[in-house]
Structures are given as C-alpha cells and as structure tokens.
C-alpha positions as CSV (number, residue, x, y, z in Angstrom):
1,X,-10.4,-6.2,-48.3
2,X,-8.8,-9.1,-46.3
3,X,-7.9,-8.7,-42.7
4,X,-4.1,-8.6,-42.2
5,X,-4.3,-10.0,-38.7
6,X,-6.5,-12.9,-39.9
7,X,-3.8,-13.8,-42.4
8,X,-1.2,-14.0,-39.6
9,X,-3.1,-17.1,-38.5
10,X,-1.1,-18.9,-41.2
11,X,2.1,-18.5,-39.2
12,X,3.5,-21.2,-36.9
13,X,1.8,-20.5,-33.5
14,X,3.6,-20.2,-30.3
15,X,0.3,-20.9,-28.6
16,X,-3.2,-21.4,-29.9
17,X,-6.5,-21.5,-28.1
18,X,-10.2,-21.2,-29.0
19,X,-10.0,-17.5,-28.1
20,X,-6.6,-16.3,-29.4
21,X,-3.4,-17.1,-31.3
22,X,0.1,-16.1,-30.3
23,X,2.7,-15.9,-33.2
24,X,5.8,-14.0,-34.0
25,X,4.6,-10.7,-35.5
26,X,5.5,-10.5,-39.2
27,X,6.2,-6.8,-38.9
28,X,8.3,-6.5,-35.8
29,X,9.3,-10.2,-35.2
30,X,8.1,-10.1,-31.6
31,X,5.4,-12.2,-30.0
32,X,1.9,-10.9,-30.7
33,X,-1.4,-12.3,-29.2
34,X,-4.3,-11.8,-31.6
35,X,-7.9,-12.2,-30.3
36,X,-9.7,-14.4,-32.8
37,X,-13.0,-12.5,-32.9
38,X,-13.5,-9.2,-34.7
39,X,-15.0,-6.2,-32.8
40,X,-16.0,-8.2,-29.7
41,X,-16.3,-6.4,-26.4
42,X,-14.1,-8.2,-23.8
43,X,-15.0,-8.9,-20.3
44,X,-12.7,-9.2,-17.2
45,X,-12.2,-12.9,-17.9
46,X,-11.2,-12.3,-21.5
47,X,-8.7,-9.7,-20.3
48,X,-7.2,-12.1,-17.8
49,X,-7.0,-14.8,-20.5
50,X,-5.2,-12.3,-22.8
51,X,-2.8,-11.2,-20.1
52,X,-1.8,-14.8,-19.1
53,X,-1.3,-15.8,-22.8
54,X,1.0,-12.9,-23.7
55,X,2.9,-13.3,-20.4
56,X,3.6,-16.9,-21.2
57,X,4.9,-15.9,-24.7
58,X,7.1,-13.1,-23.3
59,X,8.6,-15.5,-20.8
60,X,9.1,-18.2,-23.4
61,X,10.8,-15.9,-26.0
62,X,12.7,-13.4,-23.7
63,X,12.9,-15.0,-20.3
64,X,11.3,-14.0,-16.9
65,X,11.4,-10.2,-16.3
66,X,13.1,-9.5,-19.6
67,X,10.0,-8.2,-21.5
68,X,7.2,-5.7,-21.2
69,X,3.6,-6.0,-22.5
70,X,2.4,-3.3,-24.7
71,X,-1.3,-2.8,-25.6
72,X,-1.8,-2.2,-29.3
73,X,-5.5,-2.3,-30.2
74,X,-5.0,-0.4,-33.4
75,X,-4.6,-0.7,-37.2
76,X,-4.2,-3.1,-38.9
77,X,-7.4,-5.0,-38.5
78,X,-10.2,-4.7,-36.0
79,X,-8.9,-7.5,-33.7
80,X,-7.6,-6.7,-30.3
81,X,-3.9,-7.6,-30.4
82,X,-1.0,-7.1,-27.9
83,X,2.8,-7.5,-28.2
84,X,5.4,-8.7,-25.8
85,X,8.6,-6.7,-26.4
86,X,12.1,-7.0,-25.0
87,X,12.5,-4.6,-22.1
88,X,14.8,-2.1,-23.9
89,X,12.6,-1.8,-27.0
90,X,9.5,-1.3,-24.8
91,X,11.4,1.6,-23.0
92,X,12.5,3.1,-26.3
93,X,9.1,3.4,-27.8
94,X,7.8,5.0,-24.6
95,X,4.4,6.6,-25.1
96,X,3.7,5.1,-28.6
97,X,1.7,2.4,-26.8
98,X,0.1,1.9,-23.4
99,X,2.4,-0.1,-21.1
100,X,0.4,-2.5,-19.0
101,X,3.2,-4.2,-17.1
C-alpha cells in the first residue's frame, strides 16, 4: 500500500530540504511539513529544524502572528507531519491536536 504522505511530494513545494518538505496539504489546503524519513526517532536538533521550517511557512502563507502550529503525527502514513493553520481555525479545532505555539 503506497504512503499517502510520500505521494504529496509530487506537489509544488513551499520549501524543500534534505530532511523535510513543506507543501499545501491536499486535504485541508494549509501548509504541512512532512519529515522525509519513515518511523525515525527525532532528536532535539530535528525538532528545532521542524519548528523553524513550519514557522517560515506559516509566516509566508498567513503573515506574522496570524497562524498557529498544530502537531499532527497521526494517520495517514508513518511520517511525522505538522500543519500551520490560520489562527481562527486552530482555535476552532481546539483539542483535536496538540497546539505547540
């Protein structure tokens, strides 16, 4: 069974590095950072890399202070992935995800 998050790699990237890809999520049309590796434990440096990458995408798409970062390491796929959501949507979904900003 193909990995749905690996298939997102075909989208036009907002940012792409050796470690991750940031694209507009095909499900919610919001920026999503997808860690490239499957099932890899992340260290502190990886988490800092992820945080700065999704922060840049949030600022680029929504503007400074107009977004929140929501952790979403869940189905589909076994990649860590995280969304930047406009502030009001992040507030509306409340406890469906762990807010990290």
